[in-house]
C-alpha positions as CSV (number, residue, x, y, z in Angstrom):
1,X,-23.6,-1.0,-1.9
2,X,-22.4,-4.5,-0.9
3,X,-25.6,-5.1,1.2
4,X,-28.1,-3.0,-0.8
5,X,-26.8,-4.1,-4.3
6,X,-27.6,-0.6,-5.4
7,X,-25.0,2.0,-6.4
8,X,-25.4,5.1,-4.1
9,X,-24.2,7.4,-7.0
10,X,-26.3,6.4,-10.0
11,X,-28.8,3.8,-8.4
12,X,-27.7,1.1,-10.9
13,X,-28.4,-2.4,-9.6
14,X,-25.7,-4.3,-11.6
15,X,-22.9,-4.6,-9.1
16,X,-19.7,-6.5,-9.6
17,X,-18.0,-8.3,-6.7
18,X,-14.2,-8.8,-6.8
19,X,-13.3,-11.3,-4.1
20,X,-9.5,-11.0,-4.2
21,X,-7.4,-8.1,-5.5
22,X,-4.0,-9.0,-6.8
23,X,-1.0,-7.0,-5.5
24,X,1.0,-6.4,-8.6
25,X,3.8,-4.7,-6.6
26,X,4.7,-8.0,-4.9
27,X,7.0,-10.5,-6.5
28,X,5.3,-13.6,-5.1
29,X,2.5,-15.0,-7.3
30,X,-0.8,-15.0,-5.7
31,X,-0.1,-11.9,-3.5
32,X,-3.2,-10.0,-2.6
33,X,-3.8,-6.5,-1.3
34,X,-4.0,-6.5,2.5
35,X,-3.3,-4.4,5.6
36,X,0.3,-4.7,6.7
37,X,0.8,-4.4,10.4
38,X,3.9,-4.6,12.5
39,X,4.1,-7.5,15.0
40,X,6.4,-8.2,17.9
41,X,10.1,-8.8,17.2
42,X,9.7,-12.4,18.1
43,X,8.0,-13.1,14.8
44,X,10.3,-13.7,11.8
45,X,9.8,-11.0,9.2
46,X,8.2,-8.5,11.6
47,X,5.4,-7.7,9.2
48,X,2.1,-9.6,9.0
49,X,-0.5,-9.2,6.2
50,X,-4.0,-9.2,7.6
51,X,-7.4,-8.0,6.4
52,X,-7.3,-8.9,2.7
53,X,-9.4,-6.6,0.6
54,X,-12.4,-7.2,-1.6
55,X,-14.4,-4.7,-3.5
56,X,-17.7,-4.1,-5.2
57,X,-18.0,-2.0,-8.4
58,X,-20.9,-0.4,-10.1
59,X,-21.0,-1.8,-13.6
60,X,-22.6,1.5,-14.9
61,X,-20.6,4.4,-13.4
62,X,-17.5,2.5,-11.9
63,X,-18.1,3.7,-8.4
64,X,-16.1,1.3,-6.1
65,X,-16.2,0.4,-2.5
66,X,-13.4,-1.4,-0.7
67,X,-13.9,-3.7,2.2
68,X,-11.4,-5.5,4.5
69,X,-12.1,-9.2,5.1
70,X,-12.0,-10.1,8.8
71,X,-11.4,-6.6,10.1
72,X,-11.5,-7.9,13.7
73,X,-8.4,-9.9,13.0
74,X,-6.3,-6.9,12.0
75,X,-3.5,-6.2,14.6
76,X,-3.6,-2.7,16.0
77,X,0.1,-1.8,16.5
78,X,-0.4,1.9,17.2
79,X,2.2,2.7,14.5
80,X,1.0,1.4,11.1
81,X,-2.5,0.5,12.2
82,X,-4.2,2.8,14.8
83,X,-7.8,3.3,16.1
84,X,-9.1,6.8,15.4
85,X,-10.4,8.4,18.6
86,X,-14.2,9.1,18.8
87,X,-14.7,12.9,18.8
88,X,-16.4,14.2,21.9
89,X,-19.9,15.3,21.2
90,X,-21.0,18.5,22.7
91,X,-24.7,19.3,23.3
92,X,-26.1,21.6,20.6
93,X,-26.8,25.1,21.9
């Protein structure tokens, strides 16, 4: 929907873009929703927020797609953030 500017559910072409989504659960002002990955013990705080979210919303039906900004910068810690294995493809018989 972000690239096509067309809602896949209702085909509406009025799409809203939200660049930054506030995290209302955080006390700090200006906190935004992001991926929270563990980092090595040498880093103070041990948690690092990466991959802030943005979304696009269909103005007609409300269908919403979420995207992480800079997904390549997200730390894979194999605990909080993992990479899903690609299923083996078997030949069709």
